[in-house]
All heavy atoms as TSV, in Angstrom:
chain	resi	resn	atom	element	x	y	z
A	1	MET	N	N	52.241	-69.839	-16.707
A	1	MET	CA	C	52.356	-68.481	-16.204
A	1	MET	C	C	53.808	-68.132	-15.899
A	1	MET	O	O	54.261	-67.048	-16.195
A	1	MET	CB	C	51.475	-68.326	-14.969
A	1	MET	CG	C	51.592	-66.986	-14.343
A	1	MET	SD	S	50.023	-66.176	-14.346
A	1	MET	CE	C	50.333	-64.901	-13.207
A	2	ALA	N	N	54.551	-69.043	-15.312
A	2	ALA	CA	C	55.956	-68.785	-15.006
A	2	ALA	C	C	56.758	-68.567	-16.290
A	2	ALA	O	O	57.685	-67.770	-16.314
A	2	ALA	CB	C	56.547	-69.936	-14.200
A	3	LYS	N	N	56.395	-69.241	-17.334
A	3	LYS	CA	C	57.086	-69.084	-18.613
A	3	LYS	C	C	56.937	-67.656	-19.133
A	3	LYS	O	O	57.906	-67.057	-19.588
A	3	LYS	CB	C	56.514	-70.083	-19.619
A	3	LYS	CG	C	57.213	-70.105	-20.925
A	3	LYS	CD	C	58.216	-71.206	-20.940
A	3	LYS	CE	C	58.727	-71.366	-22.344
A	3	LYS	NZ	N	60.025	-71.962	-22.368
A	4	ALA	N	N	55.744	-67.080	-19.051
A	4	ALA	CA	C	55.519	-65.707	-19.496
A	4	ALA	C	C	56.306	-64.735	-18.633
A	4	ALA	O	O	56.874	-63.764	-19.133
A	4	ALA	CB	C	54.032	-65.379	-19.453
A	5	ALA	N	N	56.369	-64.969	-17.332
A	5	ALA	CA	C	57.136	-64.103	-16.434
A	5	ALA	C	C	58.618	-64.165	-16.785
A	5	ALA	O	O	59.315	-63.152	-16.761
A	5	ALA	CB	C	56.906	-64.502	-14.987
A	6	ASP	N	N	59.116	-65.357	-17.124
A	6	ASP	CA	C	60.518	-65.496	-17.511
A	6	ASP	C	C	60.823	-64.683	-18.760
A	6	ASP	O	O	61.858	-64.049	-18.861
A	6	ASP	CB	C	60.877	-66.967	-17.751
A	6	ASP	CG	C	60.908	-67.763	-16.458
A	6	ASP	OD1	O	61.012	-67.138	-15.371
A	6	ASP	OD2	O	60.832	-68.998	-16.529
A	7	ASN	N	N	59.927	-64.687	-19.740
A	7	ASN	CA	C	60.126	-63.921	-20.967
A	7	ASN	C	C	60.147	-62.430	-20.687
A	7	ASN	O	O	60.935	-61.692	-21.263
A	7	ASN	CB	C	59.041	-64.248	-21.992
A	7	ASN	CG	C	59.211	-65.626	-22.576
A	7	ASN	OD1	O	60.310	-66.194	-22.537
A	7	ASN	ND2	N	58.144	-66.181	-23.101
A	8	ARG	N	N	59.265	-61.950	-19.806
A	8	ARG	CA	C	59.244	-60.528	-19.448
A	8	ARG	C	C	60.553	-60.144	-18.771
A	8	ARG	O	O	61.097	-59.086	-19.028
A	8	ARG	CB	C	58.065	-60.214	-18.536
A	8	ARG	CG	C	56.765	-60.039	-19.277
A	8	ARG	CD	C	55.732	-59.407	-18.384
A	8	ARG	NE	N	55.611	-60.074	-17.109
A	8	ARG	CZ	C	54.732	-61.022	-16.815
A	8	ARG	NH1	N	53.884	-61.442	-17.725
A	8	ARG	NH2	N	54.686	-61.562	-15.616
A	9	ASP	N	N	61.069	-61.000	-17.887
A	9	ASP	CA	C	62.325	-60.714	-17.202
A	9	ASP	C	C	63.462	-60.550	-18.199
A	9	ASP	O	O	64.281	-59.655	-18.073
A	9	ASP	CB	C	62.678	-61.820	-16.211
A	9	ASP	CG	C	61.741	-61.846	-15.008
A	9	ASP	OD1	O	61.057	-60.831	-14.771
A	9	ASP	OD2	O	61.700	-62.874	-14.332
A	10	LEU	N	N	63.507	-61.396	-19.201
A	10	LEU	CA	C	64.546	-61.300	-20.209
A	10	LEU	C	C	64.406	-60.016	-21.010
A	10	LEU	O	O	65.393	-59.376	-21.357
A	10	LEU	CB	C	64.513	-62.518	-21.131
A	10	LEU	CG	C	64.882	-63.851	-20.482
A	10	LEU	CD1	C	64.698	-64.988	-21.481
A	10	LEU	CD2	C	66.298	-63.830	-19.956
A	11	ASP	N	N	63.181	-59.606	-21.318
A	11	ASP	CA	C	62.958	-58.371	-22.062
A	11	ASP	C	C	63.447	-57.167	-21.271
A	11	ASP	O	O	64.081	-56.271	-21.812
A	11	ASP	CB	C	61.480	-58.197	-22.410
A	11	ASP	CG	C	60.982	-59.232	-23.412
A	11	ASP	OD1	O	61.826	-59.847	-24.095
A	11	ASP	OD2	O	59.765	-59.412	-23.500
A	12	VAL	N	N	63.153	-57.130	-19.984
A	12	VAL	CA	C	63.599	-56.016	-19.140
A	12	VAL	C	C	65.112	-56.005	-19.059
A	12	VAL	O	O	65.744	-54.956	-19.191
A	12	VAL	CB	C	62.961	-56.110	-17.728
A	12	VAL	CG1	C	63.608	-55.125	-16.775
A	12	VAL	CG2	C	61.468	-55.874	-17.818
A	13	GLU	N	N	65.710	-57.148	-18.851
A	13	GLU	CA	C	67.167	-57.222	-18.753
A	13	GLU	C	C	67.840	-56.769	-20.043
A	13	GLU	O	O	68.897	-56.141	-20.015
A	13	GLU	CB	C	67.610	-58.634	-18.397
A	13	GLU	CG	C	67.306	-59.000	-16.958
A	13	GLU	CD	C	67.788	-60.384	-16.596
A	13	GLU	OE1	O	68.749	-60.866	-17.222
A	13	GLU	OE2	O	67.208	-60.976	-15.687
A	14	ALA	N	N	67.237	-57.039	-21.167
A	14	ALA	CA	C	67.827	-56.657	-22.444
A	14	ALA	C	C	67.776	-55.148	-22.656
A	14	ALA	O	O	68.627	-54.585	-23.342
A	14	ALA	CB	C	67.106	-57.359	-23.587
A	15	THR	N	N	66.819	-54.455	-22.042
A	15	THR	CA	C	66.690	-53.020	-22.250
A	15	THR	C	C	67.528	-52.196	-21.275
A	15	THR	O	O	67.723	-51.010	-21.489
A	15	THR	CB	C	65.222	-52.565	-22.124
A	15	THR	OG1	O	64.757	-52.852	-20.807
A	15	THR	CG2	C	64.342	-53.258	-23.145
A	16	VAL	N	N	68.008	-52.816	-20.217
A	16	VAL	CA	C	68.790	-52.101	-19.213
A	16	VAL	C	C	70.267	-52.346	-19.479
A	16	VAL	O	O	70.735	-53.472	-19.415
A	16	VAL	CB	C	68.397	-52.558	-17.785
A	16	VAL	CG1	C	69.229	-51.835	-16.751
A	16	VAL	CG2	C	66.924	-52.306	-17.555
A	17	GLU	N	N	70.973	-51.257	-19.773
A	17	GLU	CA	C	72.349	-51.395	-20.237
A	17	GLU	C	C	73.405	-51.339	-19.146
A	17	GLU	O	O	74.497	-51.856	-19.322
A	17	GLU	CB	C	72.635	-50.316	-21.272
A	17	GLU	CG	C	71.758	-50.451	-22.499
A	17	GLU	CD	C	71.993	-49.340	-23.496
A	17	GLU	OE1	O	72.915	-48.535	-23.287
A	17	GLU	OE2	O	71.254	-49.291	-24.486
A	18	ASP	N	N	73.133	-50.667	-18.024
A	18	ASP	CA	C	74.148	-50.535	-16.983
A	18	ASP	C	C	73.485	-50.391	-15.618
A	18	ASP	O	O	72.254	-50.243	-15.538
A	18	ASP	CB	C	75.060	-49.343	-17.272
A	18	ASP	CG	C	74.301	-48.040	-17.389
A	18	ASP	OD1	O	73.559	-47.699	-16.444
A	18	ASP	OD2	O	74.452	-47.350	-18.406
A	19	PRO	N	N	74.263	-50.431	-14.539
A	19	PRO	CA	C	73.688	-50.341	-13.195
A	19	PRO	C	C	72.904	-49.050	-12.948
A	19	PRO	O	O	71.879	-49.067	-12.252
A	19	PRO	CB	C	74.895	-50.420	-12.273
A	19	PRO	CG	C	75.928	-51.140	-13.061
A	19	PRO	CD	C	75.700	-50.715	-14.488
A	20	ASP	N	N	73.349	-47.940	-13.518
A	20	ASP	CA	C	72.633	-46.684	-13.321
A	20	ASP	C	C	71.263	-46.712	-13.996
A	20	ASP	O	O	70.278	-46.230	-13.441
A	20	ASP	CB	C	73.446	-45.498	-13.844
A	20	ASP	CG	C	74.697	-45.272	-13.015
A	20	ASP	OD1	O	74.778	-45.788	-11.877
A	20	ASP	OD2	O	75.603	-44.576	-13.495
A	21	ALA	N	N	71.206	-47.288	-15.180
A	21	ALA	CA	C	69.922	-47.425	-15.871
A	21	ALA	C	C	69.004	-48.366	-15.102
A	21	ALA	O	O	67.804	-48.115	-15.000
A	21	ALA	CB	C	70.138	-47.929	-17.293
A	22	ALA	N	N	69.574	-49.415	-14.541
A	22	ALA	CA	C	68.776	-50.342	-13.738
A	22	ALA	C	C	68.233	-49.640	-12.500
A	22	ALA	O	O	67.054	-49.778	-12.169
A	22	ALA	CB	C	69.621	-51.552	-13.339
A	23	ALA	N	N	69.078	-48.857	-11.826
A	23	ALA	CA	C	68.634	-48.139	-10.631
A	23	ALA	C	C	67.539	-47.133	-10.972
A	23	ALA	O	O	66.572	-46.980	-10.215
A	23	ALA	CB	C	69.813	-47.440	-9.964
A	24	ALA	N	N	67.672	-46.456	-12.105
A	24	ALA	CA	C	66.652	-45.492	-12.518
A	24	ALA	C	C	65.325	-46.194	-12.796
A	24	ALA	O	O	64.259	-45.712	-12.384
A	24	ALA	CB	C	67.117	-44.722	-13.751
A	25	MET	N	N	65.379	-47.329	-13.454
A	25	MET	CA	C	64.157	-48.074	-13.746
A	25	MET	C	C	63.533	-48.595	-12.457
A	25	MET	O	O	62.314	-48.514	-12.261
A	25	MET	CB	C	64.432	-49.243	-14.695
A	25	MET	CG	C	63.199	-50.071	-14.986
A	25	MET	SD	S	63.526	-51.439	-16.093
A	25	MET	CE	C	63.527	-50.560	-17.649
A	26	ILE	N	N	64.354	-49.107	-11.556
A	26	ILE	CA	C	63.852	-49.616	-10.284
A	26	ILE	C	C	63.212	-48.497	-9.480
A	26	ILE	O	O	62.145	-48.679	-8.882
A	26	ILE	CB	C	64.987	-50.312	-9.500
A	26	ILE	CG1	C	65.372	-51.617	-10.212
A	26	ILE	CG2	C	64.574	-50.569	-8.048
A	26	ILE	CD1	C	66.667	-52.225	-9.725
A	27	ALA	N	N	63.831	-47.314	-9.468
A	27	ALA	CA	C	63.260	-46.173	-8.745
A	27	ALA	C	C	61.884	-45.824	-9.291
A	27	ALA	O	O	60.944	-45.589	-8.524
A	27	ALA	CB	C	64.201	-44.966	-8.830
A	28	GLU	N	N	61.757	-45.807	-10.592
A	28	GLU	CA	C	60.482	-45.463	-11.219
A	28	GLU	C	C	59.406	-46.505	-10.932
A	28	GLU	O	O	58.280	-46.172	-10.532
A	28	GLU	CB	C	60.683	-45.323	-12.728
A	28	GLU	CG	C	59.450	-44.903	-13.475
A	28	GLU	CD	C	59.707	-44.743	-14.969
A	28	GLU	OE1	O	60.849	-44.437	-15.360
A	28	GLU	OE2	O	58.752	-44.938	-15.721
A	29	VAL	N	N	59.756	-47.763	-11.102
A	29	VAL	CA	C	58.778	-48.836	-10.931
A	29	VAL	C	C	58.364	-48.977	-9.465
A	29	VAL	O	O	57.177	-49.128	-9.163
A	29	VAL	CB	C	59.341	-50.174	-11.479
A	29	VAL	CG1	C	58.453	-51.343	-11.105
A	29	VAL	CG2	C	59.504	-50.081	-12.986
A	30	THR	N	N	59.329	-48.893	-8.550
A	30	THR	CA	C	58.970	-49.056	-7.142
A	30	THR	C	C	58.118	-47.897	-6.639
A	30	THR	O	O	57.251	-48.099	-5.785
A	30	THR	CB	C	60.215	-49.226	-6.248
A	30	THR	OG1	O	61.116	-48.140	-6.463
A	30	THR	CG2	C	60.893	-50.556	-6.501
A	31	ALA	N	N	58.331	-46.691	-7.160
A	31	ALA	CA	C	57.481	-45.558	-6.771
A	31	ALA	C	C	56.037	-45.820	-7.184
A	31	ALA	O	O	55.107	-45.604	-6.401
A	31	ALA	CB	C	58.002	-44.265	-7.392
A	32	SER	N	N	55.840	-46.303	-8.397
A	32	SER	CA	C	54.482	-46.615	-8.872
A	32	SER	C	C	53.857	-47.748	-8.078
A	32	SER	O	O	52.685	-47.684	-7.705
A	32	SER	CB	C	54.522	-46.994	-10.349
A	32	SER	OG	O	54.945	-45.907	-11.121
A	33	LEU	N	N	54.637	-48.781	-7.823
A	33	LEU	CA	C	54.106	-49.916	-7.069
A	33	LEU	C	C	53.795	-49.529	-5.624
A	33	LEU	O	O	52.809	-50.007	-5.050
A	33	LEU	CB	C	55.092	-51.078	-7.101
A	33	LEU	CG	C	55.228	-51.785	-8.450
A	33	LEU	CD1	C	56.359	-52.797	-8.404
A	33	LEU	CD2	C	53.927	-52.432	-8.857
A	34	ALA	N	N	54.595	-48.654	-5.032
A	34	ALA	CA	C	54.325	-48.197	-3.661
A	34	ALA	C	C	53.007	-47.436	-3.608
A	34	ALA	O	O	52.226	-47.598	-2.657
A	34	ALA	CB	C	55.475	-47.334	-3.153
A	35	GLN	N	N	52.742	-46.611	-4.613
A	35	GLN	CA	C	51.468	-45.891	-4.659
A	35	GLN	C	C	50.300	-46.872	-4.757
A	35	GLN	O	O	49.270	-46.699	-4.097
A	35	GLN	CB	C	51.433	-44.927	-5.843
A	35	GLN	CG	C	52.309	-43.727	-5.659
A	35	GLN	CD	C	52.308	-42.838	-6.898
A	35	GLN	OE1	O	51.955	-43.266	-7.999
A	35	GLN	NE2	N	52.714	-41.595	-6.716
A	36	LEU	N	N	50.461	-47.892	-5.571
A	36	LEU	CA	C	49.419	-48.912	-5.706
A	36	LEU	C	C	49.205	-49.624	-4.376
A	36	LEU	O	O	48.060	-49.817	-3.945
A	36	LEU	CB	C	49.814	-49.908	-6.801
A	36	LEU	CG	C	48.846	-51.042	-7.074
A	36	LEU	CD1	C	47.514	-50.507	-7.591
A	36	LEU	CD2	C	49.460	-51.999	-8.085
A	37	ALA	N	N	50.279	-50.006	-3.717
A	37	ALA	CA	C	50.170	-50.687	-2.429
A	37	ALA	C	C	49.504	-49.783	-1.396
A	37	ALA	O	O	48.646	-50.236	-0.624
A	37	ALA	CB	C	51.555	-51.121	-1.948
A	38	GLN	N	N	49.867	-48.514	-1.387
A	38	GLN	CA	C	49.274	-47.578	-0.441
A	38	GLN	C	C	47.767	-47.431	-0.679
A	38	GLN	O	O	46.980	-47.437	0.265
A	38	GLN	CB	C	49.962	-46.231	-0.539
A	38	GLN	CG	C	49.475	-45.224	0.480
A	38	GLN	CD	C	50.202	-43.905	0.369
A	38	GLN	OE1	O	50.640	-43.516	-0.716
A	38	GLN	NE2	N	50.336	-43.209	1.477
A	39	ARG	N	N	47.386	-47.303	-1.945
A	39	ARG	CA	C	45.977	-47.149	-2.288
A	39	ARG	C	C	45.141	-48.326	-1.797
A	39	ARG	O	O	43.980	-48.178	-1.439
A	39	ARG	CB	C	45.832	-46.999	-3.803
A	39	ARG	CG	C	44.432	-46.657	-4.245
A	39	ARG	CD	C	44.300	-46.394	-5.740
A	39	ARG	NE	N	45.514	-45.875	-6.352
A	39	ARG	CZ	C	46.108	-46.419	-7.429
A	39	ARG	NH1	N	45.591	-47.465	-8.019
A	39	ARG	NH2	N	47.201	-45.896	-7.934
A	40	HIS	N	N	45.746	-49.498	-1.757
A	40	HIS	CA	C	45.020	-50.701	-1.354
A	40	HIS	C	C	45.339	-51.121	0.081
A	40	HIS	O	O	45.037	-52.246	0.483
A	40	HIS	CB	C	45.295	-51.835	-2.341
A	40	HIS	CG	C	44.714	-51.562	-3.690
A	40	HIS	ND1	N	43.368	-51.726	-3.953
A	40	HIS	CD2	C	45.274	-51.087	-4.834
A	40	HIS	CE1	C	43.130	-51.382	-5.224
A	40	HIS	NE2	N	44.268	-50.990	-5.766
A	41	HIS	N	N	45.941	-50.216	0.829
A	41	HIS	CA	C	46.225	-50.428	2.250
A	41	HIS	C	C	47.090	-51.660	2.500
A	41	HIS	O	O	46.880	-52.395	3.470
A	41	HIS	CB	C	44.926	-50.505	3.059
A	41	HIS	CG	C	44.035	-49.321	2.829
A	41	HIS	ND1	N	44.318	-48.067	3.330
A	41	HIS	CD2	C	42.896	-49.185	2.115
A	41	HIS	CE1	C	43.394	-47.223	2.954
A	41	HIS	NE2	N	42.510	-47.869	2.197
A	42	LEU	N	N	48.027	-51.881	1.620
A	42	LEU	CA	C	48.995	-52.963	1.790
A	42	LEU	C	C	50.239	-52.349	2.426
A	42	LEU	O	O	51.240	-52.063	1.772
A	42	LEU	CB	C	49.305	-53.608	0.434
A	42	LEU	CG	C	48.085	-54.188	-0.283
A	42	LEU	CD1	C	48.417	-54.543	-1.720
A	42	LEU	CD2	C	47.554	-55.387	0.474
A	43	ASP	N	N	50.131	-52.121	3.726
A	43	ASP	CA	C	51.110	-51.300	4.430
A	43	ASP	C	C	52.538	-51.830	4.369
A	43	ASP	O	O	53.473	-51.067	4.138
A	43	ASP	CB	C	50.687	-51.107	5.886
A	43	ASP	CG	C	49.362	-50.373	5.994
A	43	ASP	OD1	O	49.036	-49.573	5.092
A	43	ASP	OD2	O	48.652	-50.607	6.989
A	44	MET	N	N	52.730	-53.118	4.589
A	44	MET	CA	C	54.094	-53.661	4.575
A	44	MET	C	C	54.682	-53.603	3.171
A	44	MET	O	O	55.852	-53.247	3.000
A	44	MET	CB	C	54.110	-55.098	5.107
A	44	MET	CG	C	55.510	-55.691	5.180
A	44	MET	SD	S	56.692	-54.707	6.151
A	44	MET	CE	C	56.144	-55.078	7.789
A	45	LEU	N	N	53.889	-53.914	2.160
A	45	LEU	CA	C	54.374	-53.807	0.780
A	45	LEU	C	C	54.705	-52.352	0.434
A	45	LEU	O	O	55.732	-52.067	-0.197
A	45	LEU	CB	C	53.345	-54.353	-0.204
A	45	LEU	CG	C	53.246	-55.863	-0.297
A	45	LEU	CD1	C	52.071	-56.253	-1.181
A	45	LEU	CD2	C	54.536	-56.445	-0.817
A	46	ASP	N	N	53.871	-51.437	0.857
A	46	ASP	CA	C	54.123	-50.015	0.632
A	46	ASP	C	C	55.455	-49.620	1.255
A	46	ASP	O	O	56.300	-48.994	0.610
A	46	ASP	CB	C	52.983	-49.185	1.226
A	46	ASP	CG	C	53.201	-47.693	1.103
A	46	ASP	OD1	O	53.804	-47.240	0.107
A	46	ASP	OD2	O	52.744	-46.970	2.010
A	47	TYR	N	N	55.669	-50.023	2.498
A	47	TYR	CA	C	56.912	-49.701	3.194
A	47	TYR	C	C	58.135	-50.277	2.468
A	47	TYR	O	O	59.111	-49.570	2.214
A	47	TYR	CB	C	56.843	-50.236	4.636
A	47	TYR	CG	C	58.144	-50.126	5.370
A	47	TYR	CD1	C	58.563	-48.907	5.894
A	47	TYR	CD2	C	58.963	-51.236	5.543
A	47	TYR	CE1	C	59.761	-48.801	6.573
A	47	TYR	CE2	C	60.157	-51.141	6.216
A	47	TYR	CZ	C	60.563	-49.917	6.725
A	47	TYR	OH	O	61.756	-49.816	7.381
A	48	LEU	N	N	58.067	-51.543	2.131
A	48	LEU	CA	C	59.205	-52.195	1.474
A	48	LEU	C	C	59.497	-51.580	0.100
A	48	LEU	O	O	60.658	-51.376	-0.272
A	48	LEU	CB	C	58.953	-53.696	1.349
A	48	LEU	CG	C	58.914	-54.461	2.672
A	48	LEU	CD1	C	58.429	-55.885	2.445
A	48	LEU	CD2	C	60.264	-54.434	3.354
A	49	LEU	N	N	58.452	-51.281	-0.634
A	49	LEU	CA	C	58.643	-50.673	-1.953
A	49	LEU	C	C	59.220	-49.266	-1.835
A	49	LEU	O	O	60.077	-48.872	-2.628
A	49	LEU	CB	C	57.325	-50.660	-2.723
A	49	LEU	CG	C	56.871	-52.034	-3.207
A	49	LEU	CD1	C	55.396	-52.014	-3.563
A	49	LEU	CD2	C	57.721	-52.482	-4.385
A	50	ARG	N	N	58.786	-48.514	-0.843
A	50	ARG	CA	C	59.355	-47.184	-0.626
A	50	ARG	C	C	60.815	-47.267	-0.224
A	50	ARG	O	O	61.634	-46.439	-0.629
A	50	ARG	CB	C	58.551	-46.414	0.412
A	50	ARG	CG	C	57.212	-45.958	-0.127
A	50	ARG	CD	C	56.414	-45.181	0.912
A	50	ARG	NE	N	55.074	-44.949	0.452
A	50	ARG	CZ	C	54.730	-43.947	-0.372
A	50	ARG	NH1	N	55.633	-43.106	-0.799
A	50	ARG	NH2	N	53.475	-43.815	-0.749
A	51	MET	N	N	61.166	-48.266	0.567
A	51	MET	CA	C	62.566	-48.452	0.947
A	51	MET	C	C	63.409	-48.800	-0.287
A	51	MET	O	O	64.514	-48.285	-0.457
A	51	MET	CB	C	62.707	-49.534	2.019
A	51	MET	CG	C	62.081	-49.155	3.349
A	51	MET	SD	S	62.722	-47.603	4.046
A	51	MET	CE	C	64.404	-48.036	4.332
A	52	ALA	N	N	62.894	-49.657	-1.145
A	52	ALA	CA	C	63.596	-50.001	-2.378
A	52	ALA	C	C	63.741	-48.769	-3.266
A	52	ALA	O	O	64.794	-48.552	-3.882
A	52	ALA	CB	C	62.861	-51.118	-3.123
A	53	HIS	N	N	62.695	-47.953	-3.319
A	53	HIS	CA	C	62.741	-46.715	-4.098
A	53	HIS	C	C	63.827	-45.784	-3.564
A	53	HIS	O	O	64.635	-45.245	-4.341
A	53	HIS	CB	C	61.373	-46.024	-4.047
A	53	HIS	CG	C	61.349	-44.690	-4.696
A	53	HIS	ND1	N	61.309	-44.537	-6.060
A	53	HIS	CD2	C	61.377	-43.446	-4.183
A	53	HIS	CE1	C	61.320	-43.243	-6.351
A	53	HIS	NE2	N	61.360	-42.567	-5.217
A	54	LEU	N	N	63.876	-45.602	-2.254
A	54	LEU	CA	C	64.901	-44.748	-1.652
A	54	LEU	C	C	66.309	-45.285	-1.911
A	54	LEU	O	O	67.236	-44.515	-2.174
A	54	LEU	CB	C	64.657	-44.622	-0.145
A	54	LEU	CG	C	63.444	-43.799	0.264
A	54	LEU	CD1	C	63.214	-43.917	1.764
A	54	LEU	CD2	C	63.633	-42.340	-0.141
A	55	GLU	N	N	66.475	-46.585	-1.841
A	55	GLU	CA	C	67.788	-47.195	-2.089
A	55	GLU	C	C	68.235	-46.960	-3.534
A	55	GLU	O	O	69.393	-46.627	-3.792
A	55	GLU	CB	C	67.731	-48.694	-1.786
A	55	GLU	CG	C	69.055	-49.392	-1.847
A	55	GLU	CD	C	70.017	-48.964	-0.756
A	55	GLU	OE1	O	69.564	-48.514	0.315
A	55	GLU	OE2	O	71.238	-49.098	-0.983
A	56	ALA	N	N	67.318	-47.104	-4.474
A	56	ALA	CA	C	67.655	-46.867	-5.880
A	56	ALA	C	C	68.009	-45.399	-6.113
A	56	ALA	O	O	68.978	-45.085	-6.807
A	56	ALA	CB	C	66.483	-47.285	-6.773
A	57	GLU	N	N	67.240	-44.494	-5.511
A	57	GLU	CA	C	67.545	-43.068	-5.659
A	57	GLU	C	C	68.874	-42.709	-5.017
A	57	GLU	O	O	69.632	-41.896	-5.552
A	57	GLU	CB	C	66.424	-42.221	-5.059
A	57	GLU	CG	C	65.206	-42.162	-5.943
A	57	GLU	CD	C	64.207	-41.124	-5.464
A	57	GLU	OE1	O	64.168	-40.831	-4.251
A	57	GLU	OE2	O	63.476	-40.616	-6.327
A	58	GLU	N	N	69.171	-43.325	-3.889
A	58	GLU	CA	C	70.453	-43.067	-3.223
A	58	GLU	C	C	71.616	-43.533	-4.101
A	58	GLU	O	O	72.641	-42.862	-4.200
A	58	GLU	CB	C	70.485	-43.776	-1.864
A	58	GLU	CG	C	71.771	-43.600	-1.096
A	58	GLU	CD	C	71.982	-42.200	-0.544
A	58	GLU	OE1	O	71.106	-41.322	-0.728
A	58	GLU	OE2	O	73.030	-41.962	0.065
A	59	HIS	N	N	71.455	-44.678	-4.732
A	59	HIS	CA	C	72.494	-45.156	-5.655
A	59	HIS	C	C	72.738	-44.121	-6.756
A	59	HIS	O	O	73.880	-43.771	-7.046
A	59	HIS	CB	C	72.081	-46.493	-6.280
A	59	HIS	CG	C	72.980	-46.913	-7.391
A	59	HIS	ND1	N	74.168	-47.566	-7.171
A	59	HIS	CD2	C	72.893	-46.726	-8.736
A	59	HIS	CE1	C	74.770	-47.775	-8.335
A	59	HIS	NE2	N	74.006	-47.276	-9.303
A	60	LEU	N	N	71.661	-43.616	-7.337
A	60	LEU	CA	C	71.797	-42.630	-8.411
A	60	LEU	C	C	72.420	-41.337	-7.910
A	60	LEU	O	O	73.261	-40.734	-8.585
A	60	LEU	CB	C	70.432	-42.352	-9.046
A	60	LEU	CG	C	69.826	-43.524	-9.807
A	60	LEU	CD1	C	68.396	-43.212	-10.187
A	60	LEU	CD2	C	70.662	-43.856	-11.030
A	61	ARG	N	N	72.036	-40.914	-6.715
A	61	ARG	CA	C	72.586	-39.687	-6.146
A	61	ARG	C	C	74.085	-39.825	-5.909
A	61	ARG	O	O	74.873	-38.948	-6.268
A	61	ARG	CB	C	71.880	-39.341	-4.833
A	61	ARG	CG	C	72.264	-37.984	-4.272
A	61	ARG	CD	C	71.594	-37.738	-2.940
A	61	ARG	NE	N	72.080	-38.617	-1.897
A	61	ARG	CZ	C	73.261	-38.482	-1.275
A	61	ARG	NH1	N	74.066	-37.506	-1.598
A	61	ARG	NH2	N	73.624	-39.326	-0.334
A	62	LEU	N	N	74.492	-40.947	-5.339
A	62	LEU	CA	C	75.919	-41.161	-5.073
A	62	LEU	C	C	76.721	-41.286	-6.363
A	62	LEU	O	O	77.838	-40.784	-6.452
A	62	LEU	CB	C	76.109	-42.404	-4.198
A	62	LEU	CG	C	75.629	-42.273	-2.763
A	62	LEU	CD1	C	75.731	-43.613	-2.045
A	62	LEU	CD2	C	76.416	-41.196	-2.022
A	63	ARG	N	N	76.160	-41.949	-7.367
A	63	ARG	CA	C	76.865	-42.073	-8.656
A	63	ARG	C	C	77.052	-40.723	-9.316
A	63	ARG	O	O	78.105	-40.431	-9.848
A	63	ARG	CB	C	76.099	-43.015	-9.588
A	63	ARG	CG	C	76.085	-44.455	-9.151
A	63	ARG	CD	C	77.408	-45.095	-9.262
A	63	ARG	NE	N	77.706	-45.208	-10.701
A	63	ARG	CZ	C	78.851	-45.651	-11.182
A	63	ARG	NH1	N	79.791	-46.038	-10.374
A	63	ARG	NH2	N	79.046	-45.716	-12.469
A	64	SER	N	N	76.023	-39.872	-9.252
A	64	SER	CA	C	76.159	-38.553	-9.882
A	64	SER	C	C	77.152	-37.703	-9.109
A	64	SER	O	O	77.891	-36.914	-9.693
A	64	SER	CB	C	74.799	-37.850	-9.991
A	64	SER	OG	O	74.295	-37.537	-8.727
A	65	ARG	N	N	77.211	-37.872	-7.802
A	65	ARG	CA	C	78.189	-37.140	-6.993
A	65	ARG	C	C	79.613	-37.555	-7.359
A	65	ARG	O	O	80.492	-36.718	-7.485
A	65	ARG	CB	C	77.949	-37.380	-5.510
A	65	ARG	CG	C	78.971	-36.679	-4.632
A	65	ARG	CD	C	78.831	-37.075	-3.206
A	65	ARG	NE	N	77.908	-36.182	-2.546
A	65	ARG	CZ	C	77.559	-36.272	-1.294
A	65	ARG	NH1	N	78.030	-37.256	-0.560
A	65	ARG	NH2	N	76.731	-35.408	-0.764
A	66	HIS	N	N	79.833	-38.862	-7.536
A	66	HIS	CA	C	81.165	-39.349	-7.908
A	66	HIS	C	C	81.585	-38.865	-9.282
A	66	HIS	O	O	82.759	-38.633	-9.537
A	66	HIS	CB	C	81.209	-40.878	-7.851
A	66	HIS	CG	C	81.281	-41.401	-6.465
A	66	HIS	ND1	N	80.234	-42.100	-5.893
A	66	HIS	CD2	C	82.235	-41.315	-5.505
A	66	HIS	CE1	C	80.559	-42.426	-4.662
A	66	HIS	NE2	N	81.758	-41.968	-4.398
A	67	ARG	N	N	80.643	-38.711	-10.164
A	67	ARG	CA	C	80.974	-38.233	-11.522
A	67	ARG	C	C	81.395	-36.771	-11.521
A	67	ARG	O	O	82.142	-36.339	-12.384
A	67	ARG	CB	C	79.784	-38.424	-12.442
A	67	ARG	CG	C	79.567	-39.862	-12.802
A	67	ARG	CD	C	78.511	-40.012	-13.854
A	67	ARG	NE	N	78.338	-41.410	-14.163
A	67	ARG	CZ	C	77.190	-41.978	-14.364
A	67	ARG	NH1	N	76.088	-41.281	-14.315
A	67	ARG	NH2	N	77.123	-43.263	-14.641
A	68	LEU	N	N	80.890	-36.004	-10.552
A	68	LEU	CA	C	81.235	-34.588	-10.472
A	68	LEU	C	C	82.656	-34.386	-9.952
A	68	LEU	O	O	83.276	-33.354	-10.235
A	68	LEU	CB	C	80.248	-33.839	-9.571
A	68	LEU	CG	C	78.829	-33.725	-10.114
A	68	LEU	CD1	C	77.941	-33.081	-9.049
A	68	LEU	CD2	C	78.801	-32.928	-11.401
A	69	CYS	N	N	83.160	-35.329	-9.190
A	69	CYS	CA	C	84.513	-35.190	-8.605
A	69	CYS	C	C	85.604	-35.451	-9.592
A	69	CYS	O	O	85.551	-36.026	-10.558
A	69	CYS	CB	C	84.660	-36.120	-7.420
A	69	CYS	SG	S	83.529	-35.738	-6.087
């Protein structure tokens, strides 16, 4: 099982080209996972995933702000 997880990790890493793309993917995935955790009343996981989602969105917001300057 760990071997299959390692292969998936490599596939994801190969598709993400830069930190902004990684942050965008993390924002998307954590939002979906937070909804799943919430639906199943996994409160701490929901909280942590939402925090990760907010952190990824904040990274993207700050990067876009810097590009405008």
